[in-house]
GULO-804233 format. One line per 8 residues: number of its first residue (from 0); their letters; for each residue x, y, z of N, C-alpha, C. Coordinates in Angstrom, 3 decimals, decimal comma, padded with zeros to 6 digits, always signed. Example, Ala and Ser with C-alpha at 12.3 -4.5 7.8 and 13.67 -1.06 7.14 Angstrom:
2
0) as) +013,190 -005,690 +007,800 +012,300 -004,500 +007,800 +013,200 -003,300 +007,800 ~ +012,850 -002,250 +007,080 +013,670 -001,060 +007,140 +012,900 +000,030 +007,870
***
This chain:
251
0) msgqgdrl) -026,078 +234,286 +036,880 -027,008 +235,398 +036,934 -027,530 +235,791 +035,552 ~ -027,360 +234,913 +034,567 -027,848 +235,219 +033,236 -029,362 +235,147 +033,207 ~ -029,966 +235,933 +032,289 -031,422 +235,935 +032,205 -032,078 +236,656 +033,355 ~ -031,425 +237,755 +033,842 -031,958 +238,460 +035,004 -033,328 +239,057 +034,702 ~ -033,551 +239,536 +033,426 -034,825 +240,151 +033,094 -035,938 +239,163 +032,866 ~ -035,621 +237,883 +032,748 -036,635 +236,875 +032,471 -037,188 +236,238 +033,738 ~ -036,715 +236,653 +034,891 -037,189 +236,078 +036,144 -037,288 +237,187 +037,181 ~ -037,882 +236,833 +038,310 -038,003 +237,792 +039,401 -036,689 +237,885 +040,172
8) nvfpsrma) -036,391 +239,062 +040,660 -035,148 +239,286 +041,384 -035,370 +238,931 +042,856 ~ -035,085 +237,674 +043,204 -035,270 +237,199 +044,573 -033,984 +236,533 +045,034 ~ -033,837 +236,475 +046,348 -032,690 +235,771 +046,925 -033,034 +234,283 +047,024 ~ -032,199 +233,414 +046,481 -032,531 +231,977 +046,486 -032,474 +231,380 +047,884 ~ -033,626 +230,977 +048,387 -033,708 +230,347 +049,697 -034,925 +229,431 +049,713 ~ -035,022 +228,634 +050,769 -036,172 +227,728 +050,886 -037,475 +228,508 +051,020 ~ -037,436 +229,594 +051,776 -038,646 +230,402 +051,950 -039,059 +231,046 +050,628 ~ -038,075 +231,567 +049,874 -038,393 +232,166 +048,573 -038,962 +231,123 +047,619
16) laimkgrm) -038,445 +229,892 +047,686 -038,974 +228,825 +046,835 -040,418 +228,506 +047,193 ~ -040,731 +228,445 +048,493 -042,115 +228,191 +048,912 -043,040 +229,327 +048,477 ~ -042,552 +230,579 +048,591 -043,365 +231,728 +048,169 -043,618 +231,688 +046,664 ~ -042,602 +231,359 +045,891 -042,762 +231,299 +044,437 -043,720 +230,178 +044,026 ~ -043,653 +229,050 +044,729 -044,586 +227,967 +044,426 -046,019 +228,376 +044,752 ~ -046,193 +229,119 +045,849 -047,524 +229,631 +046,169 -048,017 +230,620 +045,128 ~ -047,120 +231,483 +044,650 -047,508 +232,434 +043,615 -047,820 +231,730 +042,303 ~ -047,086 +230,670 +042,009 -047,370 +229,898 +040,802 -048,753 +229,257 +040,877
24) kgaqkghs) -049,080 +228,697 +042,038 -050,398 +228,089 +042,207 -051,497 +229,141 +042,080 ~ -051,276 +230,317 +042,669 -052,263 +231,383 +042,551 -052,414 +231,875 +041,120 ~ -051,287 +231,987 +040,395 -051,357 +232,422 +038,993 -052,099 +231,406 +038,130 ~ -051,853 +230,121 +038,369 -052,558 +229,090 +037,601 -054,047 +229,094 +037,919 ~ -054,396 +229,286 +039,199 -055,809 +229,359 +039,572 -056,473 +230,588 +038,962 ~ -055,794 +231,728 +039,014 -056,336 +232,937 +038,404 -056,494 +232,800 +036,905 ~ -055,536 +232,156 +036,255 -055,641 +231,921 +034,801 -056,834 +231,053 +034,479 ~ -057,055 +230,020 +035,274 -058,199 +229,135 +035,040 -059,525 +229,883 +035,209
32) llkkkada) -059,616 +230,693 +036,275 -060,862 +231,432 +036,519 -061,112 +232,478 +035,437 ~ -060,056 +233,197 +035,041 -060,232 +234,198 +033,993 -060,569 +233,555 +032,650 ~ -060,028 +232,371 +032,413 -060,347 +231,664 +031,167 -061,819 +231,258 +031,154 ~ -062,312 +230,761 +032,280 -063,736 +230,408 +032,367 -064,611 +231,647 +032,215 ~ -064,180 +232,760 +032,823 -064,940 +234,006 +032,694 -064,978 +234,454 +031,238 ~ -063,835 +234,395 +030,559 -063,789 +234,796 +029,150 -064,683 +233,909 +028,294 ~ -064,706 +232,611 +028,587 -065,566 +231,697 +027,825 -067,039 +232,018 +028,054 ~ -067,408 +232,294 +029,315 -068,808 +232,630 +029,616 -069,214 +233,940 +028,944
40) ltlrfrqi) -068,328 +234,933 +028,988 -068,638 +236,212 +028,342 -068,728 +236,065 +026,826 ~ -067,861 +235,251 +026,261 -067,903 +235,041 +024,807 -069,191 +234,344 +024,396 ~ -069,637 +233,386 +025,198 -070,899 +232,702 +024,898 -072,064 +233,680 +024,935 ~ -072,117 +234,520 +025,970 -073,189 +235,520 +026,053 -073,062 +236,546 +024,929 ~ -071,849 +236,891 +024,575 -071,608 +237,835 +023,487 -072,179 +237,312 +022,167 ~ -071,972 +236,051 +021,902 -072,503 +235,467 +020,659 -074,025 +235,380 +020,683 ~ -074,575 +235,081 +021,844 -076,032 +235,064 +021,953 -076,619 +236,451 +021,688 ~ -076,003 +237,482 +022,263 -076,482 +238,849 +022,047 -076,324 +239,254 +020,580
48) lakiietk) -075,224 +238,839 +019,960 -075,020 +239,154 +018,548 -076,109 +238,531 +017,680 ~ -076,464 +237,280 +017,976 -077,544 +236,634 +017,218 -078,872 +237,355 +017,425 ~ -079,138 +237,797 +018,662 -080,380 +238,529 +018,939 -080,379 +239,880 +018,231 ~ -079,221 +240,538 +018,167 -079,146 +241,830 +017,479 -079,467 +241,664 +015,999 ~ -078,902 +240,643 +015,374 -079,176 +240,413 +013,952 -080,659 +240,119 +013,731 ~ -081,220 +239,299 +014,608 -082,640 +238,983 +014,483 -083,519 +240,216 +014,713 ~ -083,183 +241,004 +015,727 -083,988 +242,201 +016,035 -083,884 +243,240 +014,928 ~ -082,688 +243,416 +014,359 -082,540 +244,385 +013,271 -083,327 +243,956 +012,042
56) tlmgevmk) -083,310 +242,680 +011,756 -084,110 +242,200 +010,620 -085,598 +242,448 +010,852 ~ -086,057 +242,115 +012,063 -087,461 +242,353 +012,392 -087,779 +243,841 +012,436 ~ -086,817 +244,650 +012,876 -087,013 +246,095 +012,942 -087,232 +246,681 +011,552 ~ -086,482 +246,179 +010,587 -086,674 +246,656 +009,218 -088,056 +246,351 +008,691 ~ -088,542 +245,151 +008,970 -089,888 +244,789 +008,516 -090,955 +245,632 +009,207 ~ -090,806 +245,827 +010,531 -091,810 +246,588 +011,283 -091,821 +248,045 +010,849 ~ -090,632 +248,636 +010,649 -090,587 +250,036 +010,210 -091,179 +250,207 +008,813 ~ -090,980 +249,206 +007,971 -091,577 +249,284 +006,644 -093,104 +249,250 +006,733
64) qatfslte) -093,610 +248,353 +007,587 -095,061 +248,286 +007,782 -095,591 +249,546 +008,456 ~ -094,832 +250,081 +009,434 -095,294 +251,292 +010,126 -095,330 +252,480 +009,173 ~ -094,318 +252,609 +008,327 -094,316 +253,723 +007,365 -095,466 +253,596 +006,367 ~ -095,698 +252,367 +005,911 -096,808 +252,158 +004,968 -098,156 +252,422 +005,639 ~ -098,299 +252,003 +006,922 -099,558 +252,258 +007,637 -099,747 +253,751 +007,905 ~ -098,673 +254,493 +008,130 -098,788 +255,935 +008,299 -099,264 +256,600 +007,018 ~ -098,773 +256,114 +005,903 -099,244 +256,653 +004,622 -100,734 +256,370 +004,421 ~ -101,155 +255,169 +004,797 -102,576 +254,839 +004,699 -103,420 +255,715 +005,614
72) avyaagdi) -102,926 +255,935 +006,873 -103,689 +256,753 +007,818 -103,801 +258,191 +007,337 ~ -102,735 +258,746 +006,798 -102,773 +260,121 +006,287 -103,708 +260,207 +005,074 ~ -103,708 +259,195 +004,251 -104,590 +259,201 +003,077 -106,051 +259,084 +003,495 ~ -106,314 +258,270 +004,562 -107,707 +258,064 +004,966 -108,217 +259,153 +005,883 ~ -107,421 +259,589 +006,855 -107,900 +260,539 +007,868 -107,351 +261,931 +007,676 ~ -106,490 +262,145 +006,704 -105,902 +263,451 +006,527 -104,690 +263,622 +007,431 ~ -104,269 +264,852 +007,596 -103,099 +265,149 +008,417 -103,490 +265,051 +009,893 ~ -103,029 +263,992 +010,558 -103,380 +263,770 +011,963 -102,313 +264,308 +012,908
80) gpvvmqni) -101,269 +264,921 +012,368 -100,190 +265,423 +013,205 -100,622 +266,473 +014,203 ~ -101,354 +267,529 +013,797 -101,770 +268,549 +014,782 -102,669 +267,990 +015,878 ~ -103,543 +267,037 +015,517 -104,431 +266,445 +016,521 -103,628 +265,661 +017,547 ~ -102,654 +264,925 +017,077 -101,812 +264,130 +017,990 -101,017 +265,049 +018,904 ~ -100,438 +266,125 +018,367 -099,638 +267,056 +019,176 -100,482 +267,762 +020,234 ~ -101,754 +268,062 +019,909 -102,615 +268,721 +020,886 -102,988 +267,787 +022,036 ~ -103,105 +266,505 +021,772 -103,525 +265,558 +022,802 -102,375 +265,057 +023,678 ~ -101,144 +265,425 +023,330 -099,993 +264,947 +024,113 -099,913 +265,717 +025,425
88) dkaqtkvr) -099,989 +265,008 +026,526 -099,796 +265,598 +027,860 -098,473 +265,137 +028,469 ~ -098,266 +263,852 +028,454 -097,013 +263,266 +028,927 -096,776 +261,959 +028,160 ~ -095,554 +261,475 +028,252 -095,195 +260,263 +027,515 -095,953 +259,063 +028,067 ~ -096,529 +258,301 +027,157 -097,260 +257,103 +027,573 -096,337 +255,889 +027,649 ~ -095,397 +255,800 +026,735 -094,421 +254,709 +026,738 -093,115 +255,219 +027,346 ~ -092,688 +254,579 +028,390 -091,474 +254,993 +029,104 -090,474 +253,845 +029,143 ~ -089,253 +254,193 +029,477 -088,152 +253,220 +029,509 -087,527 +253,246 +030,900 ~ -087,278 +252,067 +031,444 -086,579 +251,950 +032,722 -085,379 +251,007 +032,553
96) skkdnvag) -084,431 +251,204 +033,420 -083,175 +250,454 +033,313 -083,041 +249,466 +034,463 ~ -082,548 +248,277 +034,135 -082,223 +247,258 +035,129 -080,784 +246,813 +034,900 ~ -080,320 +245,919 +035,744 -078,952 +245,420 +035,643 -078,958 +243,901 +035,573 ~ -078,103 +243,395 +034,712 -077,934 +241,955 +034,566 -076,466 +241,613 +034,834 ~ -076,240 +240,556 +035,586 -074,881 +240,159 +035,973 -074,484 +238,909 +035,193 ~ -073,395 +239,036 +034,430 -072,863 +237,913 +033,655 -071,396 +237,734 +034,029 ~ -071,097 +236,686 +034,814 -069,718 +236,370 +035,230 -069,042 +237,573 +035,882 ~ -069,798 +238,277 +036,745 -069,240 +239,425 +037,446 -069,267 +240,727 +036,681
104) vtlpvfeh) -069,820 +240,722 +035,470 -069,906 +241,931 +034,653 -071,344 +242,434 +034,684 ~ -071,522 +243,691 +035,014 -072,854 +244,287 +035,092 -073,247 +244,846 +033,734 ~ -074,359 +244,354 +033,209 -074,858 +244,797 +031,910 -076,153 +245,579 +032,108 ~ -076,272 +246,752 +031,481 -077,530 +247,489 +031,569 -078,587 +246,867 +030,653 ~ -079,790 +246,748 +031,171 -080,908 +246,189 +030,405 -082,037 +247,206 +030,425 ~ -082,508 +247,588 +029,245 -083,608 +248,548 +029,121 -084,893 +247,801 +028,793 ~ -085,960 +248,246 +029,421 -087,274 +247,686 +029,098 -088,306 +248,814 +029,082 ~ -089,272 +248,701 +028,190 -090,299 +249,730 +028,056 -091,557 +249,289 +028,802
112) ytdgsdtf) -092,324 +250,275 +029,228 -093,591 +249,992 +029,887 -094,542 +251,151 +029,591 ~ -095,826 +250,889 +029,742 -096,869 +251,880 +029,458 -097,348 +252,497 +030,760 ~ -097,332 +253,805 +030,783 -097,756 +254,545 +031,977 -098,846 +255,538 +031,575 ~ -100,022 +255,400 +032,145 -101,118 +256,314 +031,834 -102,066 +255,721 +030,794 ~ -103,121 +256,461 +030,530 -104,157 +256,007 +029,592 -103,818 +256,447 +028,177 ~ -104,503 +255,869 +027,232 -104,307 +256,181 +025,826 -104,977 +257,517 +025,509 ~ -104,210 +258,495 +025,084 -104,753 +259,828 +024,770 -105,165 +259,967 +023,310 ~ -104,988 +258,888 +022,535 -105,310 +258,963 +021,107 -106,505 +258,087 +020,757
120) qltglsrg) -107,378 +257,864 +021,721 -108,532 +256,995 +021,450 -109,496 +257,625 +020,453 ~ -109,660 +258,952 +020,484 -110,616 +259,621 +019,614 -110,003 +260,075 +018,303 ~ -108,742 +259,840 +018,124 -108,101 +260,241 +016,868 -108,610 +259,368 +015,729 ~ -109,045 +260,000 +014,656 -109,581 +259,264 +013,518 -110,986 +258,773 +013,715 ~ -111,695 +259,399 +014,674 -113,068 +258,949 +014,928 -113,994 +259,266 +013,756 ~ -113,763 +260,407 +013,116 -114,628 +260,785 +012,007 -114,371 +259,942 +010,776 ~ -113,109 +259,698 +010,478 -112,761 +258,876 +009,316 -111,347 +258,325 +009,518 ~ -111,102 +257,200 +008,917 -109,777 +256,585 +008,953 -109,378 +256,032 +010,305
128) gqqvarck) -110,377 +255,689 +011,137 -110,039 +255,199 +012,479 -109,278 +253,882 +012,451 ~ -109,635 +252,983 +011,536 -108,969 +251,677 +011,466 -107,511 +251,829 +011,033 ~ -107,278 +252,705 +010,058 -105,906 +252,929 +009,587 -105,053 +253,588 +010,679 ~ -105,653 +254,526 +011,423 -104,914 +255,175 +012,510 -104,560 +254,170 +013,610 ~ -105,502 +253,306 +013,966 -105,241 +252,292 +014,997 -104,136 +251,336 +014,555 ~ -104,170 +250,945 +013,257 -103,120 +250,049 +012,757 -101,771 +250,756 +012,769 ~ -101,775 +252,032 +012,387 -100,527 +252,797 +012,406 -099,976 +252,895 +013,822 ~ -100,847 +253,165 +014,793 -100,413 +253,254 +016,188 -099,845 +251,924 +016,666
136) effakavs) -100,457 +250,847 +016,286 -099,997 +249,519 +016,706 -098,612 +249,208 +016,146 ~ -098,397 +249,534 +014,863 -097,100 +249,248 +014,242 -095,987 +250,114 +014,848 ~ -096,300 +251,399 +015,112 -095,274 +252,261 +015,677 -094,977 +251,906 +017,134 ~ -095,998 +251,440 +017,869 -095,749 +250,974 +019,237 -094,830 +249,754 +019,227 ~ -095,046 +248,872 +018,271 -094,171 +247,703 +018,136 -092,760 +248,132 +017,740 ~ -092,664 +249,148 +016,892 -091,343 +249,650 +016,482 -090,598 +250,250 +017,667 ~ -091,327 +251,000 +018,521 -090,688 +251,574 +019,718 -090,197 +250,469 +020,643 ~ -091,002 +249,424 +020,808 -090,594 +248,294 +021,642 -089,326 +247,633 +021,110
144) lmvdlasl) -089,273 +247,452 +019,781 -088,073 +246,845 +019,191 -086,859 +247,765 +019,302 ~ -087,087 +249,071 +019,197 -085,973 +250,012 +019,342 -085,380 +249,972 +020,743 ~ -086,239 +249,852 +021,763 -085,745 +249,757 +023,139 -084,962 +248,464 +023,334 ~ -085,504 +247,369 +022,811 -084,788 +246,084 +022,907 -083,453 +246,139 +022,177 ~ -083,455 +246,762 +021,018 -082,218 +246,870 +020,248 -081,187 +247,742 +020,961 ~ -081,652 +248,822 +021,599 -080,731 +249,677 +022,359 -080,123 +248,910 +023,528 ~ -080,941 +248,102 +024,195 -080,429 +247,288 +025,306 -079,395 +246,280 +024,818 ~ -079,679 +245,631 +023,687 -078,752 +244,640 +023,139 -077,450 +245,293 +022,674
152) qtsfitld) -077,560 +246,457 +022,032 -076,355 +247,135 +021,545 -075,479 +247,595 +022,708 ~ -076,099 +248,108 +023,758 -075,321 +248,539 +024,929 -074,612 +247,353 +025,585 ~ -075,327 +246,253 +025,754 -074,707 +245,050 +026,325 -073,606 +244,520 +025,414 ~ -073,821 +244,605 +024,107 -072,833 +244,135 +023,132 -071,529 +244,922 +023,256 ~ -071,638 +246,252 +023,333 -070,438 +247,095 +023,438 -069,733 +246,854 +024,773 ~ -070,520 +246,762 +025,857 -069,920 +246,527 +027,180 -069,183 +245,192 +027,229 ~ -069,827 +244,145 +026,712 -069,186 +242,823 +026,703 -067,950 +242,805 +025,815 ~ -067,996 +243,517 +024,716 -066,843 +243,546 +023,819 -065,618 +244,121 +024,539
160) evikitnr) -065,794 +245,224 +025,272 -064,678 +245,819 +026,002 -064,195 +244,903 +027,123 ~ -065,127 +244,295 +027,855 -064,731 +243,422 +028,974 -064,020 +242,176 +028,460 ~ -064,474 +241,631 +027,340 -063,829 +240,431 +026,777 -062,400 +240,756 +026,339 ~ -062,192 +241,927 +025,746 -060,838 +242,318 +025,351 -059,923 +242,432 +026,567 ~ -060,427 +243,077 +027,625 -059,616 +243,232 +028,845 -059,313 +241,869 +029,469 ~ -060,346 +240,998 +029,541 -060,147 +239,669 +030,141 -059,170 +238,836 +029,334 ~ -059,256 +238,890 +028,009 -058,323 +238,127 +027,173 -056,895 +238,647 +027,313 ~ -056,755 +239,966 +027,470 -055,399 +240,509 +027,696 -054,829 +240,012 +029,017
168) rvnaiehv) -055,681 +239,954 +030,040 -055,205 +239,438 +031,328 -054,852 +237,958 +031,240 ~ -055,681 +237,196 +030,542 -055,388 +235,767 +030,388 -054,066 +235,568 +029,656 ~ -053,856 +236,310 +028,570 -052,608 +236,178 +027,814 -051,408 +236,638 +028,634 ~ -051,598 +237,699 +029,433 -050,483 +238,173 +030,266 -050,092 +237,130 +031,304 ~ -051,091 +236,513 +031,942 -050,784 +235,480 +032,941 -050,160 +234,265 +032,284 ~ -050,682 +233,883 +031,109 -050,216 +232,652 +030,463 -048,836 +232,801 +029,850 ~ -048,547 +233,943 +029,240 -047,308 +234,099 +028,480 -046,257 +234,953 +029,177 ~ -046,597 +235,638 +030,262 -045,617 +236,495 +030,933 -045,414 +236,077 +032,389
176) iipridrt) -046,496 +236,086 +033,156 -046,364 +235,888 +034,600 -045,965 +234,452 +034,931 ~ -046,715 +233,469 +034,399 -046,412 +232,068 +034,720 -045,014 +231,666 +034,246 ~ -044,584 +231,987 +032,993 -043,203 +231,645 +032,610 -042,152 +232,327 +033,469 ~ -042,406 +233,586 +033,874 -041,427 +234,282 +034,715 -041,303 +233,612 +036,078 ~ -042,434 +233,255 +036,671 -042,388 +232,564 +037,969 -041,732 +231,198 +037,812 ~ -042,011 +230,516 +036,707 -041,413 +229,194 +036,468 -039,888 +229,305 +036,343 ~ -039,426 +230,329 +035,624 -037,972 +230,521 +035,521 -037,362 +230,882 +036,868 ~ -038,101 +231,655 +037,673 -037,603 +231,990 +039,009 -037,490 +230,741 +039,879
184) isyittel) -038,500 +229,873 +039,811 -038,451 +228,623 +040,579 -037,287 +227,755 +040,118 ~ -037,070 +227,685 +038,814 -035,940 +226,899 +038,295 -034,607 +227,479 +038,772 ~ -034,512 +228,817 +038,767 -033,271 +229,458 +039,245 -033,034 +229,156 +040,717 ~ -034,062 +229,293 +041,545 -033,902 +229,038 +042,984 -033,541 +227,573 +043,222 ~ -034,203 +226,657 +042,518 -033,908 +225,225 +042,678 -032,468 +224,912 +042,292 ~ -032,009 +225,519 +041,175 -030,627 +225,293 +040,736 -029,626 +225,822 +041,761 ~ -029,889 +227,018 +042,286 -028,984 +227,602 +043,276 -028,956 +226,775 +044,558 ~ -030,124 +226,300 +044,992 -030,160 +225,485 +046,212 -029,455 +224,154 +046,008
192) derereef) -029,622 +223,543 +044,835 -028,899 +222,299 +044,549 -027,396 +222,524 +044,531 ~ -026,977 +223,663 +043,958 -025,555 +223,971 +043,924 -025,016 +224,176 +045,335 ~ -025,803 +224,830 +046,166 -025,381 +225,008 +047,562 -025,271 +223,672 +048,288 ~ -026,221 +222,788 +048,043 -026,158 +221,475 +048,681 -024,923 +220,702 +048,234 ~ -024,607 +220,792 +046,941 -023,404 +220,111 +046,469 -022,147 +220,715 +047,091 ~ -022,113 +222,057 +047,178 -020,956 +222,701 +047,810 -020,853 +222,324 +049,296 ~ -021,991 +222,289 +049,966 -021,977 +221,927 +051,388 -021,533 +220,482 +051,581 ~ -022,011 +219,588 +050,702 -021,597 +218,185 +050,782 -020,089 +218,053 +050,543
200) yrlkkiqe) -019,598 +218,790 +049,534 -018,166 +218,732 +049,250 -017,362 +219,290 +050,424 ~ -017,833 +220,375 +051,032 -017,131 +220,977 +052,160 -017,093 +220,029 +053,360 ~ -018,254 +219,388 +053,655 -018,289 +218,440 +054,771 -017,376 +217,243 +054,505 ~ -017,336 +216,827 +053,251 -016,464 +215,696 +052,903 -014,994 +216,069 +053,101 ~ -014,602 +217,258 +052,701 -013,216 +217,686 +052,894 -012,902 +217,845 +054,376 ~ -013,866 +218,345 +055,151 -013,653 +218,485 +056,592 -013,434 +217,119 +057,244 ~ -014,251 +216,137 +056,858 -014,069 +214,786 +057,398 -012,711 +214,211 +057,018 ~ -012,280 +214,449 +055,784 -010,964 +213,951 +055,378 -009,852 +214,626 +056,184
208) kkkemrar) -009,978 +215,937 +056,415 -008,986 +216,641 +057,219 -008,960 +216,109 +058,651 ~ -010,150 +215,847 +059,217 -010,202 +215,301 +060,568 -009,553 +213,920 +060,632 ~ -009,813 +213,097 +059,614 -009,185 +211,768 +059,591 -007,666 +211,889 +059,512 ~ -007,174 +212,818 +058,669 -005,727 +213,003 +058,560 -005,130 +213,492 +059,888 ~ -005,809 +214,444 +060,537 -005,308 +214,937 +061,818 -005,335 +213,857 +062,879 ~ -006,411 +213,016 +062,894 -006,484 +211,940 +063,871 -005,379 +210,906 +063,627 ~ -005,153 +210,580 +062,345 -004,097 +209,611 +062,038 -002,726 +210,164 +062,404 ~ -002,506 +211,480 +062,173 -001,220 +212,093 +062,513 -000,997 +212,083 +064,026
216) keaeaalr) -002,073 +212,400 +064,782 -001,943 +212,397 +066,232 -001,668 +210,996 +066,760 ~ -002,353 +210,020 +066,175 -002,099 +208,645 +066,618 -000,678 +208,215 +066,309 ~ -000,174 +208,610 +065,137 +001,217 +208,256 +064,801 +002,202 +208,942 +065,739 ~ +001,952 +210,212 +066,038 +002,840 +210,921 +066,967 +002,788 +210,306 +068,356 ~ +001,590 +209,903 +068,807 +001,473 +209,292 +070,138 +002,199 +207,957 +070,185 ~ +002,060 +207,175 +069,098 +002,754 +205,880 +069,065 +004,262 +206,076 +069,053 ~ +004,741 +207,075 +068,298 +006,177 +207,337 +068,260 +006,678 +207,813 +069,615 ~ +005,880 +208,639 +070,297 +006,291 +209,114 +071,611 +006,363 +207,972 +072,623
224) eqidgggg) +005,411 +207,068 +072,583 +005,451 +205,912 +073,489 +006,652 +205,022 +073,187 ~ +006,946 +204,887 +071,909 +008,105 +204,042 +071,547 +009,404 +204,670 +072,042 ~ +009,492 +206,002 +071,914 +010,694 +206,678 +072,384 +010,800 +206,594 +073,907 ~ +009,683 +206,816 +074,603 +009,701 +206,780 +076,063 +009,985 +205,370 +076,584 ~ +009,524 +204,375 +075,906 +009,684 +203,006 +076,389 +011,049 +202,417 +076,078 ~ +011,720 +202,742 +074,998 +012,981 +202,101 +074,611 +014,202 +202,982 +074,749 ~ +014,127 +204,205 +075,125 +015,296 +205,101 +075,200 +016,144 +204,897 +076,444 ~ +015,697 +204,388 +077,623 +016,466 +204,272 +078,887 +016,977 +202,889 +079,161
232) ggkqapni) +017,094 +201,958 +078,258 +017,589 +200,599 +078,452 +016,726 +199,771 +079,352 ~ +015,559 +200,084 +079,504 +014,634 +199,279 +080,301 +014,650 +199,627 +081,766 ~ +015,474 +200,661 +082,221 +015,536 +201,034 +083,630 +014,731 +202,297 +083,851 ~ +014,090 +202,338 +084,992 +013,329 +203,515 +085,349 +014,166 +204,419 +086,248 ~ +013,907 +205,670 +086,176 +014,647 +206,643 +087,001 +014,226 +206,503 +088,446 ~ +015,204 +206,603 +089,407 +014,849 +206,439 +090,832 +014,001 +207,578 +091,331 ~ +013,135 +207,246 +092,220 +012,243 +208,242 +092,823 +012,827 +208,636 +094,167 ~ +013,298 +209,842 +094,268 +013,957 +210,292 +095,480 +012,987 +210,510 +096,612
240) lassvded) +011,752 +210,725 +096,312 +010,761 +210,940 +097,365 +010,368 +209,632 +098,040 ~ +010,456 +208,536 +097,240 +010,045 +207,245 +097,810 +011,185 +206,543 +098,563 ~ +012,458 +207,099 +098,533 +013,597 +206,458 +099,215 +013,515 +206,646 +100,716 ~ +013,810 +205,581 +101,492 +013,692 +205,636 +102,957 +015,017 +206,019 +103,642 ~ +016,129 +206,006 +102,859 +017,463 +206,283 +103,446 +017,881 +207,653 +103,001 ~ +018,188 +208,496 +103,974 +018,668 +209,830 +103,656 +020,179 +209,859 +103,726 ~ +020,804 +210,500 +102,765 +022,259 +210,639 +102,759 +022,680 +211,703 +103,791 ~ +023,911 +211,500 +104,247 +024,434 +212,476 +105,226 +024,735 +213,781 +104,533
248) vlf) +024,481 +214,811 +105,274 +024,730 +216,155 +104,739 +026,019 +216,661 +105,353 ~ +026,961 +217,016 +104,580 +028,255 +217,507 +105,018 +028,230 +219,029 +105,008 ~ +028,672 +219,577 +106,152 +028,774 +221,027 +106,253 +030,192 +221,429 +106,087
***
């Protein structure tokens, strides 16, 4: 019973051995599937990381151009802030959320879209219209990149947590569950083999005892026949029932 904590506490029997073998097969199958899932998630994780680096680099360039174009627009058309604030009725660029499935993991995906007409068409009509249009174009591109970057960052964080959980499960199955089941199977097999050896030894002793008893009975029977056959000098006792002559009875 040594190593009780390293194996499952089961009664050694054929049924328990079959159950443990089934659990071992299930654990190995689960380990294989979780390993494939972890590999798929890691591959997508690296792809998203590369896209994040690329998007951040592009975001820096676009924001630099947008800030410079805003300076040009303010220099050419003056302060356009009050005009823009007066023309705002509702948001023209909106964001909607979708879902992407990667190896059973749901990832949120954000995408931007334009809803409604352009309310800034007349801005900069008197002067600086070209600079204002360029500024609007650069900032619209910056908003698009910000939405893409937010989607990538959210997916990155979600995948990072799921990959950690999946790797912990893979390590638990590989280093804890499978070895424990394997030790349990070895224990049950050893106990069953020991029982078979004990049963074989017991049957062997029983057969030897039966042979000894049979030999003793045969010897006793032979001795009894020898005594019965040679003890009376070869004469048999008279049978009084078979005699035809009756003796006289004296009163």
